[in-house]
KEKE-3310 file (N, C-alpha, C; in steps of 0.2 Angstrom, whole numbers, plus 5000, padded with zeros to 4 digits):
npx = (4488:4496:4511:4513:4506:4507:4503:4490:4475:4466:4470:4478:4468:4463:4473:4473:4461:4462:4470:4465:4453:4459:4464:4450:4445:4453:4452:4441:4432:4426:4431:4429:4423:4430:4443:4438:4433:4446:4452:4444:4446:4459:4460:4455:4465:4476:4472:4470:4484:4489:4482:4486:4500:4499:4501:4490:4476:4464:4466:4470:4456:4448:4453:4451:4436:4436:4441:4432:4422:4426:4426:4412:4409:4416:4408:4395:4401:4403:4389:4383:4391:4387:4373:4372:4377:4390:4400:4397:4385:4392:4406:4404:4397:4406:4415:4407:4402:4415:4419:4409:4412:4425:4421:4413:4424:4433:4424:4424:4437:4439:4428:4436:4448:4443:4436:4450:4454:4446:4445)
npy = (4881:4867:4858:4844:4831:4822:4829:4831:4831:4823:4814:4807:4802:4793:4784:4778:4774:4764:4754:4751:4744:4735:4728:4725:4715:4705:4690:4687:4677:4678:4680:4688:4699:4703:4707:4716:4727:4731:4736:4745:4753:4755:4764:4776:4784:4783:4789:4801:4805:4802:4813:4825:4825:4828:4841:4849:4858:4854:4841:4838:4838:4831:4818:4818:4817:4804:4797:4801:4793:4780:4780:4779:4768:4760:4762:4757:4744:4740:4741:4732:4720:4719:4719:4705:4698:4696:4704:4711:4725:4733:4734:4737:4751:4761:4762:4766:4778:4785:4785:4793:4805:4806:4807:4820:4829:4827:4833:4846:4849:4850:4859:4870:4869:4874:4886:4894:4892:4899:4914)
npz = (5143:5137:5136:5133:5129:5140:5151:5151:5159:5155:5149:5157:5165:5157:5154:5167:5169:5158:5163:5175:5170:5164:5176:5181:5173:5172:5177:5170:5159:5146:5132:5121:5124:5134:5126:5118:5127:5132:5123:5119:5129:5131:5119:5121:5129:5121:5108:5112:5114:5103:5093:5099:5096:5083:5079:5074:5076:5071:5066:5079:5087:5079:5084:5097:5096:5092:5104:5114:5107:5111:5123:5125:5119:5127:5138:5135:5133:5146:5152:5145:5149:5163:5161:5155:5166:5168:5174:5191:5196:5206:5201:5188:5189:5194:5184:5173:5176:5177:5163:5159:5165:5159:5145:5146:5149:5138:5129:5134:5131:5119:5115:5120:5112:5100:5102:5104:5091:5084:5087)
capx = (4489:4500:4517:4515:4498:4506:4501:4482:4471:4460:4474:4479:4463:4462:4476:4472:4454:4465:4473:4458:4448:4461:4463:4443:4443:4459:4450:4435:4431:4422:4437:4428:4422:4435:4447:4435:4434:4452:4454:4441:4448:4467:4461:4454:4472:4480:4468:4471:4490:4491:4479:4491:4506:4498:4502:4486:4470:4458:4468:4469:4450:4447:4457:4447:4431:4438:4443:4425:4417:4429:4423:4405:4409:4418:4403:4391:4402:4400:4381:4383:4394:4381:4366:4372:4378:4397:4401:4392:4385:4397:4410:4403:4395:4413:4417:4401:4404:4421:4418:4404:4416:4428:4418:4412:4430:4434:4421:4426:4443:4436:4426:4441:4451:4438:4437:4455:4453:4441:4444)
capy = (4879:4862:4857:4839:4826:4818:4835:4834:4827:4819:4809:4803:4799:4788:4779:4774:4770:4758:4750:4748:4741:4727:4724:4722:4710:4699:4685:4686:4671:4680:4681:4693:4705:4706:4710:4722:4732:4732:4740:4753:4758:4760:4768:4782:4790:4783:4794:4809:4806:4804:4819:4829:4824:4827:4847:4852:4858:4851:4833:4835:4838:4824:4812:4818:4815:4796:4796:4802:4788:4774:4781:4779:4761:4756:4764:4752:4737:4737:4740:4725:4716:4720:4715:4699:4696:4694:4709:4715:4734:4735:4732:4742:4758:4766:4763:4769:4786:4788:4785:4799:4810:4806:4811:4828:4832:4829:4838:4851:4851:4850:4866:4875:4871:4876:4894:4896:4892:4905:4920)
capz = (5138:5139:5131:5131:5131:5148:5156:5151:5166:5153:5146:5164:5169:5152:5156:5174:5166:5154:5168:5179:5166:5163:5181:5183:5168:5173:5178:5164:5153:5141:5130:5116:5126:5138:5122:5115:5132:5134:5117:5118:5136:5128:5113:5125:5130:5115:5102:5115:5112:5094:5091:5103:5093:5075:5075:5069:5079:5067:5069:5086:5088:5078:5087:5104:5095:5092:5110:5115:5105:5113:5129:5123:5116:5134:5143:5133:5135:5154:5153:5142:5155:5170:5160:5155:5172:5167:5179:5195:5195:5211:5196:5181:5189:5194:5176:5170:5180:5174:5156:5157:5167:5153:5139:5147:5150:5130:5126:5136:5129:5110:5115:5124:5106:5095:5105:5103:5085:5082:5091)
cpx = (4495:4505:4517:4506:4498:4504:4493:4479:4467:4464:4476:4473:4461:4465:4475:4465:4457:4468:4469:4454:4453:4462:4456:4443:4448:4456:4443:4438:4429:4427:4436:4428:4425:4439:4444:4435:4440:4455:4450:4444:4456:4466:4458:4460:4475:4478:4470:4478:4492:4489:4484:4497:4505:4501:4497:4480:4463:4459:4465:4461:4446:4447:4453:4440:4431:4439:4436:4421:4420:4426:4415:4405:4411:4411:4397:4393:4400:4394:4380:4384:4390:4377:4366:4376:4386:4402:4396:4391:4391:4403:4410:4401:4399:4413:4413:4401:4408:4421:4415:4408:4420:4426:4415:4419:4434:4431:4422:4433:4442:4434:4430:4446:4448:4437:4443:4458:4451:4440:4440)
cpy = (4874:4860:4850:4835:4823:4823:4835:4828:4822:4812:4804:4799:4793:4784:4774:4770:4763:4752:4747:4743:4733:4723:4720:4717:4704:4692:4683:4681:4673:4684:4687:4699:4708:4710:4716:4728:4735:4737:4746:4756:4760:4763:4774:4788:4788:4788:4800:4810:4807:4811:4825:4830:4827:4836:4851:4852:4854:4843:4831:4834:4831:4818:4812:4817:4807:4793:4795:4796:4781:4774:4778:4771:4757:4755:4757:4745:4736:4738:4733:4718:4714:4716:4709:4694:4694:4698:4713:4721:4736:4738:4739:4749:4764:4767:4766:4777:4788:4789:4790:4806:4812:4810:4818:4831:4833:4832:4845:4855:4853:4858:4870:4877:4875:4885:4896:4897:4898:4910:4927)
cpz = (5141:5135:5129:5132:5139:5153:5156:5157:5162:5150:5151:5166:5164:5152:5162:5172:5162:5157:5172:5177:5164:5168:5183:5179:5167:5173:5172:5159:5146:5135:5124:5118:5130:5133:5119:5119:5134:5127:5117:5124:5134:5123:5117:5125:5124:5109:5106:5112:5106:5091:5093:5101:5086:5073:5073:5073:5077:5069:5076:5090:5086:5080:5093:5101:5094:5100:5114:5113:5107:5121:5130:5122:5124:5139:5141:5135:5143:5155:5151:5148:5161:5169:5160:5161:5172:5173:5184:5196:5201:5207:5191:5184:5190:5187:5171:5171:5178:5167:5154:5160:5161:5147:5139:5147:5142:5127:5127:5132:5120:5109:5117:5115:5100:5096:5103:5096:5082:5086:5089)
residu = (MET:TYR:HIS:SER:PHE:GLU:GLU:LEU:ASP:VAL:TRP:LYS:ARG:GLY:CYS:LYS:LEU:ALA:VAL:GLU:THR:TYR:LYS:ALA:LEU:LYS:GLY:CYS:LYS:GLU:PHE:GLU:LEU:LYS:ASN:GLN:MET:ILE:LYS:SER:ALA:ILE:SER:ILE:PRO:SER:ASN:ILE:ALA:GLU:GLY:ALA:GLU:ARG:ASN:SER:LYS:LYS:GLU:PHE:ILE:GLN:PHE:LEU:HIS:ILE:ALA:LYS:GLY:SER:ALA:ALA:GLU:LEU:ARG:THR:GLN:PHE:TYR:ILE:ALA:GLU:LYS:ALA:GLU:ILE:LEU:PRO:SER:LYS:THR:THR:ARG:PRO:PHE:ILE:LYS:GLU:THR:LYS:GLU:LEU:SER:SER:MET:LEU:GLN:GLY:LEU:ILE:ASN:SER:ILE:LYS:ILE:LYS:SER:ASN:PRO)
# end
């Protein structure tokens, strides 16, 4: 059990992903894609935090699903950035891998909360 969202590894990794995404896109001139990618990245840990603070398991699960959707959105945007030759695959591949791992972690947390809610 956790006492604060700051203790959750998935939140910590989501924050790190947001910072690393911002750094990777710092020099990017494709402003629309850059802004969307940063918003998607920031949305992951933000929704984890917001859901955790709602004091409702149902709402927490809902926000974890939103965070998971944002991870999928960001992963898609990295694929697009690679295919459009905005970012090289050596840059995009670690981000794609991390978003897949975060999605898996989020699903695990969702499953864990559901199990604890339905003994």
